[in-house]
N, CA, C and O atoms as CSV, one atom per row, in Angstrom:
chain,resi,resn,atom,element,x,y,z
A,1,UNK,N,N,93.918,100.551,84.299
A,1,UNK,CA,C,93.649,100.397,85.718
A,1,UNK,C,C,94.161,99.018,86.308
A,1,UNK,O,O,94.723,98.963,87.402
A,2,UNK,N,N,93.953,98.020,85.593
A,2,UNK,CA,C,94.501,96.648,86.117
A,2,UNK,C,C,96.078,96.758,86.221
A,2,UNK,O,O,96.650,96.283,87.202
A,3,UNK,N,N,96.735,97.349,85.265
A,3,UNK,CA,C,98.149,97.466,85.397
A,3,UNK,C,C,98.617,98.297,86.649
A,3,UNK,O,O,99.636,98.010,87.278
A,4,UNK,N,N,97.801,99.336,86.954
A,4,UNK,CA,C,98.061,100.142,88.180
A,4,UNK,C,C,97.868,99.397,89.498
A,4,UNK,O,O,98.563,99.652,90.482
A,5,UNK,N,N,96.928,98.488,89.496
A,5,UNK,CA,C,96.417,97.814,90.729
A,5,UNK,C,C,97.287,96.537,90.891
A,5,UNK,O,O,97.321,95.976,91.986
A,6,UNK,N,N,97.985,96.065,89.837
A,6,UNK,CA,C,98.648,94.849,89.963
A,6,UNK,C,C,100.032,95.157,90.371
A,6,UNK,O,O,100.767,95.784,89.609
A,7,UNK,N,N,100.483,94.701,91.677
A,7,UNK,CA,C,101.755,94.889,92.211
A,7,UNK,C,C,102.517,93.725,92.487
A,7,UNK,O,O,103.666,93.850,92.911
A,8,UNK,N,N,101.914,92.385,92.260
A,8,UNK,CA,C,102.760,91.312,92.449
A,8,UNK,C,C,102.937,90.435,91.233
A,8,UNK,O,O,103.438,89.316,91.340
A,9,UNK,N,N,102.555,90.899,90.147
A,9,UNK,CA,C,102.894,90.272,88.851
A,9,UNK,C,C,102.932,91.163,87.685
A,9,UNK,O,O,102.704,92.364,87.821
A,10,UNK,N,N,103.206,90.645,86.556
A,10,UNK,CA,C,103.431,91.551,85.394
A,10,UNK,C,C,102.203,91.392,84.499
A,10,UNK,O,O,101.856,90.275,84.115
A,11,UNK,N,N,101.505,92.573,84.145
A,11,UNK,CA,C,100.356,92.547,83.309
A,11,UNK,C,C,100.868,92.449,81.818
A,11,UNK,O,O,101.748,93.196,81.390
A,12,UNK,N,N,100.303,91.552,81.118
A,12,UNK,CA,C,100.799,91.497,79.719
A,12,UNK,C,C,99.566,91.133,78.865
A,12,UNK,O,O,98.633,90.488,79.343
A,13,UNK,N,N,99.590,91.568,77.573
A,13,UNK,CA,C,98.601,91.258,76.575
A,13,UNK,C,C,99.254,90.511,75.453
A,13,UNK,O,O,100.378,90.808,75.048
A,14,UNK,N,N,98.503,89.496,74.935
A,14,UNK,CA,C,98.968,88.697,73.852
A,14,UNK,C,C,97.870,88.645,72.845
A,14,UNK,O,O,96.698,88.820,73.180
A,15,UNK,N,N,98.233,88.406,71.604
A,15,UNK,CA,C,97.287,88.088,70.533
A,15,UNK,C,C,96.757,89.361,69.880
A,15,UNK,O,O,97.468,90.366,69.867
A,16,UNK,N,N,95.596,89.363,69.363
A,16,UNK,CA,C,94.946,90.341,68.592
A,16,UNK,C,C,94.658,91.572,69.683
A,16,UNK,O,O,93.794,91.468,70.554
A,17,UNK,N,N,95.408,92.621,69.535
A,17,UNK,CA,C,95.214,93.765,70.491
A,17,UNK,C,C,93.942,94.562,70.225
A,17,UNK,O,O,93.411,95.251,71.096
A,18,UNK,N,N,93.467,94.436,68.953
A,18,UNK,CA,C,92.179,95.170,68.556
A,18,UNK,C,C,91.083,94.752,69.328
A,18,UNK,O,O,90.161,95.544,69.524
A,19,UNK,N,N,91.054,93.489,69.846
A,19,UNK,CA,C,89.943,93.049,70.629
A,19,UNK,C,C,89.662,93.792,71.955
A,19,UNK,O,O,88.548,93.848,72.476
A,20,UNK,N,N,90.806,94.366,72.457
A,20,UNK,CA,C,90.706,95.107,73.741
A,20,UNK,C,C,89.778,96.372,73.621
A,20,UNK,O,O,89.314,96.903,74.630
A,21,UNK,N,N,89.520,96.843,72.335
A,21,UNK,CA,C,88.743,98.081,71.981
A,21,UNK,C,C,87.247,97.802,71.884
A,21,UNK,O,O,86.408,98.702,71.848
A,22,UNK,N,N,86.965,96.504,71.845
A,22,UNK,CA,C,85.538,96.056,71.582
A,22,UNK,C,C,84.841,96.067,73.057
A,22,UNK,O,O,85.467,95.902,74.104
A,23,UNK,N,N,83.585,96.268,72.969
A,23,UNK,CA,C,82.726,96.160,74.126
A,23,UNK,C,C,82.608,94.660,74.678
A,23,UNK,O,O,82.527,93.727,73.879
A,24,UNK,N,N,82.601,94.467,75.942
A,24,UNK,CA,C,82.455,93.182,76.547
A,24,UNK,C,C,81.093,92.569,76.135
A,24,UNK,O,O,81.007,91.359,75.924
A,25,UNK,N,N,80.063,93.369,76.023
A,25,UNK,CA,C,78.788,92.869,75.649
A,25,UNK,C,C,78.687,92.220,74.284
A,25,UNK,O,O,77.777,91.448,73.985
A,26,UNK,N,N,79.761,92.607,73.399
A,26,UNK,CA,C,79.795,91.919,72.125
A,26,UNK,C,C,79.935,90.496,72.226
A,26,UNK,O,O,79.453,89.761,71.365
A,27,UNK,N,N,80.652,89.993,73.359
A,27,UNK,CA,C,80.873,88.703,73.564
A,27,UNK,C,C,79.982,87.921,74.530
A,27,UNK,O,O,79.764,86.715,74.417
A,28,UNK,N,N,79.473,88.729,75.513
A,28,UNK,CA,C,78.634,88.132,76.420
A,28,UNK,C,C,77.162,88.311,76.109
A,28,UNK,O,O,76.309,87.664,76.717
A,29,UNK,N,N,76.877,89.149,75.205
A,29,UNK,CA,C,75.471,89.530,74.877
A,29,UNK,C,C,74.975,90.662,75.794
A,29,UNK,O,O,75.504,90.865,76.887
A,30,UNK,N,N,74.049,91.322,75.376
A,30,UNK,CA,C,73.579,92.524,76.040
A,30,UNK,C,C,72.799,92.133,77.382
A,30,UNK,O,O,72.040,91.164,77.392
A,31,UNK,N,N,72.998,92.857,78.415
A,31,UNK,CA,C,72.448,92.640,79.683
A,31,UNK,C,C,71.118,93.471,79.737
A,31,UNK,O,O,71.085,94.680,79.511
A,32,UNK,N,N,70.032,92.711,80.057
A,32,UNK,CA,C,68.703,93.355,80.155
A,32,UNK,C,C,68.656,94.310,81.298
A,32,UNK,O,O,68.276,95.465,81.107
A,33,UNK,N,N,69.014,93.897,82.457
A,33,UNK,CA,C,68.718,94.788,83.701
A,33,UNK,C,C,70.087,95.120,84.116
A,33,UNK,O,O,70.873,94.238,84.461
A,34,UNK,N,N,70.418,96.451,84.093
A,34,UNK,CA,C,71.663,97.044,84.533
A,34,UNK,C,C,71.620,97.287,85.960
A,34,UNK,O,O,70.743,98.000,86.448
A,35,UNK,N,N,72.597,96.685,86.715
A,35,UNK,CA,C,72.673,97.017,88.231
A,35,UNK,C,C,73.843,98.081,88.279
A,35,UNK,O,O,74.921,97.836,87.737
A,36,UNK,N,N,73.624,99.153,88.878
A,36,UNK,CA,C,74.583,100.256,88.863
A,36,UNK,C,C,75.499,100.157,90.176
A,36,UNK,O,O,76.475,100.888,90.338
A,37,UNK,N,N,75.103,99.212,91.069
A,37,UNK,CA,C,75.993,99.086,92.256
A,37,UNK,C,C,77.272,98.475,92.031
A,37,UNK,O,O,77.263,97.499,91.281
A,38,UNK,N,N,78.410,98.850,92.535
A,38,UNK,CA,C,79.585,98.254,92.315
A,38,UNK,C,C,79.659,96.820,93.000
A,38,UNK,O,O,79.001,96.605,94.017
A,39,UNK,N,N,80.404,95.916,92.477
A,39,UNK,CA,C,80.475,94.570,93.130
A,39,UNK,C,C,81.038,94.643,94.627
A,39,UNK,O,O,81.761,95.575,94.977
A,40,UNK,N,N,80.691,93.679,95.429
A,40,UNK,CA,C,81.166,93.817,96.810
A,40,UNK,C,C,82.595,93.614,96.875
A,40,UNK,O,O,83.132,92.842,96.081
A,41,UNK,N,N,83.285,94.265,97.784
A,41,UNK,CA,C,84.623,94.097,98.030
A,41,UNK,C,C,84.821,93.343,99.253
A,41,UNK,O,O,84.247,93.693,100.284
A,42,UNK,N,N,85.655,92.245,99.215
A,42,UNK,CA,C,85.936,91.497,100.458
A,42,UNK,C,C,86.584,92.179,101.577
A,42,UNK,O,O,87.345,93.102,101.285
A,43,UNK,N,N,86.415,91.887,102.796
A,43,UNK,CA,C,87.133,92.575,103.828
A,43,UNK,C,C,88.651,92.296,103.671
A,43,UNK,O,O,89.086,91.290,103.110
A,44,UNK,N,N,89.414,93.263,104.208
A,44,UNK,CA,C,90.837,93.245,103.933
A,44,UNK,C,C,91.429,91.878,104.594
A,44,UNK,O,O,92.359,91.278,104.055
A,45,UNK,N,N,90.848,91.450,105.750
A,45,UNK,CA,C,91.383,90.191,106.342
A,45,UNK,C,C,91.098,88.961,105.509
A,45,UNK,O,O,91.662,87.887,105.718
A,46,UNK,N,N,90.212,89.154,104.569
A,46,UNK,CA,C,89.943,87.969,103.753
A,46,UNK,C,C,90.738,87.986,102.513
A,46,UNK,O,O,90.782,86.974,101.813
A,47,UNK,N,N,91.379,89.076,102.183
A,47,UNK,CA,C,92.142,89.274,100.916
A,47,UNK,C,C,93.285,88.373,100.926
A,47,UNK,O,O,93.771,88.011,101.997
A,48,UNK,N,N,93.773,87.966,99.743
A,48,UNK,CA,C,95.037,87.201,99.532
A,48,UNK,C,C,96.250,88.068,99.748
A,48,UNK,O,O,97.362,87.540,99.702
A,49,UNK,N,N,96.126,89.340,99.977
A,49,UNK,CA,C,97.277,90.212,100.191
A,49,UNK,C,C,98.052,89.935,101.439
A,49,UNK,O,O,99.130,90.491,101.650
A,50,UNK,N,N,97.520,89.092,102.255
A,50,UNK,CA,C,98.261,88.777,103.469
A,50,UNK,C,C,99.474,87.814,103.117
A,50,UNK,O,O,100.505,87.854,103.789
A,51,UNK,N,N,99.340,87.066,102.188
A,51,UNK,CA,C,100.462,86.130,101.763
A,51,UNK,C,C,101.055,86.492,100.308
A,51,UNK,O,O,102.001,85.848,99.854
A,52,UNK,N,N,100.547,87.390,99.705
A,52,UNK,CA,C,101.005,87.676,98.329
A,52,UNK,C,C,102.374,88.222,98.390
A,52,UNK,O,O,102.711,89.028,99.258
A,53,UNK,N,N,103.210,87.756,97.413
A,53,UNK,CA,C,104.582,88.270,97.218
A,53,UNK,C,C,104.718,88.591,95.736
A,53,UNK,O,O,104.020,87.995,94.916
A,54,UNK,N,N,105.615,89.533,95.368
A,54,UNK,CA,C,105.837,89.816,94.031
A,54,UNK,C,C,106.268,88.489,93.329
A,54,UNK,O,O,106.874,87.602,93.931
A,55,UNK,N,N,105.914,88.416,92.017
A,55,UNK,CA,C,106.227,87.136,91.223
A,55,UNK,C,C,107.699,86.783,91.370
A,55,UNK,O,O,107.901,85.619,91.715
A,56,UNK,N,N,108.673,87.482,91.195
A,56,UNK,CA,C,110.051,87.121,91.217
A,56,UNK,C,C,110.410,86.523,92.589
A,56,UNK,O,O,111.376,85.767,92.687
A,57,UNK,N,N,109.692,86.831,93.594
A,57,UNK,CA,C,110.051,86.412,95.062
A,57,UNK,C,C,109.432,85.067,95.369
A,57,UNK,O,O,109.841,84.449,96.351
A,58,UNK,N,N,108.365,84.508,94.513
A,58,UNK,CA,C,107.671,83.240,94.758
A,58,UNK,C,C,108.544,82.108,95.096
A,58,UNK,O,O,108.304,81.443,96.104
A,59,UNK,N,N,109.573,81.830,94.303
A,59,UNK,CA,C,110.393,80.701,94.592
A,59,UNK,C,C,111.113,80.745,96.001
A,59,UNK,O,O,111.204,79.735,96.698
A,60,UNK,N,N,111.608,81.949,96.370
A,60,UNK,CA,C,112.191,82.131,97.719
A,60,UNK,C,C,111.200,81.955,98.733
A,60,UNK,O,O,111.499,81.278,99.717
A,61,UNK,N,N,109.966,82.510,98.628
A,61,UNK,CA,C,108.853,82.402,99.560
A,61,UNK,C,C,108.544,80.943,99.731
A,61,UNK,O,O,108.358,80.490,100.861
A,62,UNK,N,N,108.482,80.206,98.688
A,62,UNK,CA,C,108.059,78.838,98.926
A,62,UNK,C,C,109.110,78.052,99.748
A,62,UNK,O,O,108.763,77.293,100.653
A,63,UNK,N,N,110.414,78.257,99.406
A,63,UNK,CA,C,111.412,77.572,100.286
A,63,UNK,C,C,111.389,78.098,101.769
A,63,UNK,O,O,111.613,77.322,102.698
A,64,UNK,N,N,111.139,79.313,101.957
A,64,UNK,CA,C,111.134,79.847,103.257
A,64,UNK,C,C,109.885,79.290,104.079
A,64,UNK,O,O,109.971,79.040,105.281
A,65,UNK,N,N,108.855,79.137,103.424
A,65,UNK,CA,C,107.707,78.584,104.020
A,65,UNK,C,C,107.804,77.142,104.286
A,65,UNK,O,O,107.264,76.669,105.287
A,66,UNK,N,N,108.456,76.417,103.458
A,66,UNK,CA,C,108.796,74.982,103.741
A,66,UNK,C,C,109.780,74.909,105.005
A,66,UNK,O,O,109.560,74.051,105.860
A,67,UNK,N,N,110.733,75.688,105.123
A,67,UNK,CA,C,111.666,75.700,106.213
A,67,UNK,C,C,110.874,76.014,107.544
A,67,UNK,O,O,111.085,75.398,108.588
A,68,UNK,N,N,109.975,76.992,107.420
A,68,UNK,CA,C,109.146,77.451,108.591
A,68,UNK,C,C,108.161,76.372,109.105
A,68,UNK,O,O,108.028,76.154,110.309
A,69,UNK,N,N,107.474,75.704,108.142
A,69,UNK,CA,C,106.344,74.898,108.426
A,69,UNK,C,C,106.571,73.390,108.404
A,69,UNK,O,O,105.756,72.651,108.957
A,70,UNK,N,N,107.646,72.908,107.787
A,70,UNK,CA,C,107.881,71.510,107.697
A,70,UNK,C,C,108.320,70.825,108.988
A,70,UNK,O,O,109.114,71.378,109.749
A,71,UNK,N,N,107.832,69.686,109.219
A,71,UNK,CA,C,108.197,68.890,110.207
A,71,UNK,C,C,109.285,67.732,109.923
A,71,UNK,O,O,109.775,67.050,110.823
A,72,UNK,N,N,109.592,67.600,108.588
A,72,UNK,CA,C,110.550,66.663,108.220
A,72,UNK,C,C,111.900,67.354,108.100
A,72,UNK,O,O,112.085,68.267,107.296
A,73,UNK,N,N,112.865,66.881,108.946
A,73,UNK,CA,C,114.164,67.477,108.931
A,73,UNK,C,C,114.895,67.452,107.489
A,73,UNK,O,O,115.571,68.408,107.109
A,74,UNK,N,N,114.714,66.330,106.746
A,74,UNK,CA,C,115.289,66.265,105.491
A,74,UNK,C,C,114.666,67.263,104.507
A,74,UNK,O,O,115.387,67.874,103.719
A,75,UNK,N,N,113.469,67.418,104.539
A,75,UNK,CA,C,112.812,68.407,103.708
A,75,UNK,C,C,113.189,69.792,104.013
A,75,UNK,O,O,113.326,70.618,103.111
A,76,UNK,N,N,113.376,70.104,105.365
A,76,UNK,CA,C,113.899,71.488,105.764
A,76,UNK,C,C,115.317,71.658,105.241
A,76,UNK,O,O,115.673,72.703,104.695
A,77,UNK,N,N,116.127,70.601,105.419
A,77,UNK,CA,C,117.463,70.743,104.955
A,77,UNK,C,C,117.592,70.911,103.447
A,77,UNK,O,O,118.483,71.623,102.985
A,78,UNK,N,N,116.662,70.228,102.619
A,78,UNK,CA,C,116.751,70.356,101.173
A,78,UNK,C,C,116.326,71.904,100.841
A,78,UNK,O,O,116.952,72.584,100.028
A,79,UNK,N,N,115.273,72.342,101.513
A,79,UNK,CA,C,114.684,73.764,101.242
A,79,UNK,C,C,115.835,74.808,101.691
A,79,UNK,O,O,116.014,75.841,101.046
A,80,UNK,N,N,116.515,74.521,102.696
A,80,UNK,CA,C,117.626,75.487,103.043
A,80,UNK,C,C,118.699,75.530,101.958
A,80,UNK,O,O,119.215,76.588,101.597
A,81,UNK,N,N,119.009,74.354,101.461
A,81,UNK,CA,C,120.017,74.335,100.417
A,81,UNK,C,C,119.524,75.072,99.147
A,81,UNK,O,O,120.247,75.839,98.512
A,82,UNK,N,N,118.247,74.786,98.824
A,82,UNK,CA,C,117.737,75.338,97.637
A,82,UNK,C,C,117.657,76.848,97.849
A,82,UNK,O,O,117.975,77.585,96.916
A,83,UNK,N,N,117.238,77.377,99.062
A,83,UNK,CA,C,117.128,78.777,99.302
A,83,UNK,C,C,118.490,79.425,99.144
A,83,UNK,O,O,118.614,80.466,98.499
A,84,UNK,N,N,119.554,78.792,99.753
A,84,UNK,CA,C,120.723,79.320,99.717
A,84,UNK,C,C,121.284,79.462,98.301
A,84,UNK,O,O,121.874,80.476,97.929
A,85,UNK,N,N,121.072,78.410,97.548
A,85,UNK,CA,C,121.603,78.464,96.202
A,85,UNK,C,C,120.892,79.619,95.322
A,85,UNK,O,O,121.499,80.310,94.503
A,86,UNK,N,N,119.625,79.716,95.591
A,86,UNK,CA,C,118.819,80.792,94.882
A,86,UNK,C,C,119.402,82.174,95.255
A,86,UNK,O,O,119.605,83.048,94.412
A,87,UNK,N,N,119.661,82.316,96.595
A,87,UNK,CA,C,120.136,83.598,97.083
A,87,UNK,C,C,121.448,83.929,96.489
A,87,UNK,O,O,121.711,85.065,96.094
A,88,UNK,N,N,122.354,82.833,96.421
A,88,UNK,CA,C,123.627,82.905,95.838
A,88,UNK,C,C,123.601,83.331,94.273
A,88,UNK,O,O,124.325,84.191,93.771
A,89,UNK,N,N,122.676,82.601,93.643
A,89,UNK,CA,C,122.521,82.959,92.255
A,89,UNK,C,C,122.134,84.405,92.036
A,89,UNK,O,O,122.690,85.115,91.198
A,90,UNK,N,N,121.136,84.816,92.846
A,90,UNK,CA,C,120.599,86.202,92.717
A,90,UNK,C,C,121.753,87.292,92.980
A,90,UNK,O,O,121.891,88.288,92.269
A,91,UNK,N,N,122.487,87.014,93.981
A,91,UNK,CA,C,123.648,87.876,94.223
A,91,UNK,C,C,124.633,87.938,93.090
A,91,UNK,O,O,125.113,89.003,92.704
A,92,UNK,N,N,124.918,86.784,92.574
A,92,UNK,CA,C,125.864,86.699,91.489
A,92,UNK,C,C,125.267,87.500,90.241
A,92,UNK,O,O,126.019,88.184,89.547
A,93,UNK,N,N,123.973,87.409,89.984
A,93,UNK,CA,C,123.332,88.180,88.894
A,93,UNK,C,C,123.351,89.648,89.125
A,93,UNK,O,O,123.605,90.449,88.226
A,94,UNK,N,N,123.066,89.996,90.407
A,94,UNK,CA,C,123.169,91.407,90.762
A,94,UNK,C,C,124.542,92.014,90.587
A,94,UNK,O,O,124.670,93.177,90.204
A,95,UNK,N,N,125.510,91.277,90.851
A,95,UNK,CA,C,126.961,91.668,90.736
A,95,UNK,C,C,127.197,91.850,89.235
A,95,UNK,O,O,127.731,92.862,88.780
A,96,UNK,N,N,126.791,90.863,88.513
A,96,UNK,CA,C,127.049,90.998,86.974
A,96,UNK,C,C,126.390,92.172,86.411
A,96,UNK,O,O,126.995,92.904,85.629
A,97,UNK,N,N,125.090,92.410,86.791
A,97,UNK,CA,C,124.417,93.544,86.250
A,97,UNK,C,C,125.058,94.829,86.658
A,97,UNK,O,O,125.145,95.785,85.888
A,98,UNK,N,N,125.509,94.833,87.899
A,98,UNK,CA,C,126.186,96.073,88.451
A,98,UNK,C,C,127.534,96.295,87.689
A,98,UNK,O,O,127.889,97.432,87.380
A,99,UNK,N,N,128.213,95.284,87.418
A,99,UNK,CA,C,129.461,95.397,86.578
A,99,UNK,C,C,129.185,95.869,85.213
A,99,UNK,O,O,129.973,96.634,84.657
A,100,UNK,N,N,128.040,95.429,84.602
A,100,UNK,CA,C,127.666,95.861,83.265
A,100,UNK,C,C,127.307,97.313,83.293
A,100,UNK,O,O,127.729,98.067,82.416
A,101,UNK,N,N,126.524,97.745,84.292
A,101,UNK,CA,C,126.216,99.130,84.409
A,101,UNK,C,C,127.416,100.041,84.670
A,101,UNK,O,O,127.503,101.133,84.109
A,102,UNK,N,N,128.314,99.604,85.497
A,102,UNK,CA,C,129.621,100.315,85.700
A,102,UNK,C,C,130.388,100.508,84.398
A,102,UNK,O,O,130.863,101.599,84.079
A,103,UNK,N,N,130.491,99.406,83.658
A,103,UNK,CA,C,131.097,99.485,82.334
A,103,UNK,C,C,130.382,100.361,81.363
A,103,UNK,O,O,130.997,101.176,80.676
A,104,UNK,N,N,129.232,100.220,81.306
A,104,UNK,CA,C,128.444,101.073,80.292
A,104,UNK,C,C,128.539,102.637,80.663
A,104,UNK,O,O,128.770,103.506,79.823
A,105,UNK,N,N,128.341,102.868,81.960
A,105,UNK,CA,C,128.260,104.249,82.363
A,105,UNK,C,C,129.764,104.787,82.643
A,105,UNK,O,O,129.954,105.986,82.847
A,106,UNK,N,N,130.696,103.957,82.643
A,106,UNK,CA,C,132.098,104.225,82.955
A,106,UNK,C,C,132.177,105.041,84.247
A,106,UNK,O,O,132.716,106.146,84.297
A,107,UNK,N,N,131.606,104.429,85.285
A,107,UNK,CA,C,131.603,105.034,86.631
A,107,UNK,C,C,131.732,103.919,87.672
A,107,UNK,O,O,131.355,102.770,87.442
A,108,UNK,N,N,132.225,104.268,88.707
A,108,UNK,CA,C,132.184,103.306,90.058
A,108,UNK,C,C,131.421,104.112,91.042
A,108,UNK,O,O,131.365,103.688,92.197
A,109,UNK,N,N,130.793,105.283,90.714
A,109,UNK,CA,C,130.034,106.033,91.766
A,109,UNK,C,C,128.742,105.264,92.168
A,109,UNK,O,O,127.802,105.123,91.386
A,110,UNK,N,N,128.755,104.771,93.447
A,110,UNK,CA,C,127.666,103.938,93.923
A,110,UNK,C,C,126.253,104.657,93.786
A,110,UNK,O,O,125.221,104.092,93.424
A,111,UNK,N,N,126.379,106.020,94.140
A,111,UNK,CA,C,125.124,106.742,94.201
A,111,UNK,C,C,124.417,106.814,92.819
A,111,UNK,O,O,123.189,106.759,92.757
A,112,UNK,N,N,125.195,106.936,91.707
A,112,UNK,CA,C,124.689,106.954,90.434
A,112,UNK,C,C,124.237,105.608,90.127
A,112,UNK,O,O,123.106,105.527,89.649
A,113,UNK,N,N,124.864,104.582,90.297
A,113,UNK,CA,C,124.531,103.109,89.981
A,113,UNK,C,C,123.245,102.809,90.778
A,113,UNK,O,O,122.308,102.264,90.196
A,114,UNK,N,N,123.157,103.137,92.074
A,114,UNK,CA,C,121.979,102.797,92.784
A,114,UNK,C,C,120.690,103.442,92.369
A,114,UNK,O,O,119.605,102.924,92.631
A,115,UNK,N,N,120.812,104.560,91.729
A,115,UNK,CA,C,119.589,105.292,91.209
A,115,UNK,C,C,118.954,104.533,90.145
A,115,UNK,O,O,117.747,104.668,89.943
A,116,UNK,N,N,119.696,103.713,89.418
A,116,UNK,CA,C,119.146,102.987,88.209
A,116,UNK,C,C,118.298,101.807,88.663
A,116,UNK,O,O,117.755,101.081,87.831
């Protein structure tokens, strides 16, 4: 369920996986009074979803926010340079991966490559 609902980061498990099969009560102790009501859900406007971005996009979003909100021209210029470099590096990596896919599949067909 957590993996299905997590859309801005990667869900991972580490360590002893057998612990995930144990009851939570084994660690917290048994609860005397069981409340069957679900926990309250915050209103949508209160959610962090308004500013959440996928994990890989966080560095870009930080620089974009600095550019948008900073009043220091030097800081804005530095952020623009960092953002441009990140975008250039990402474009470079995308091209390298595309070239590898073309070589492995032995095709230049964009439709096939874009499906991957």
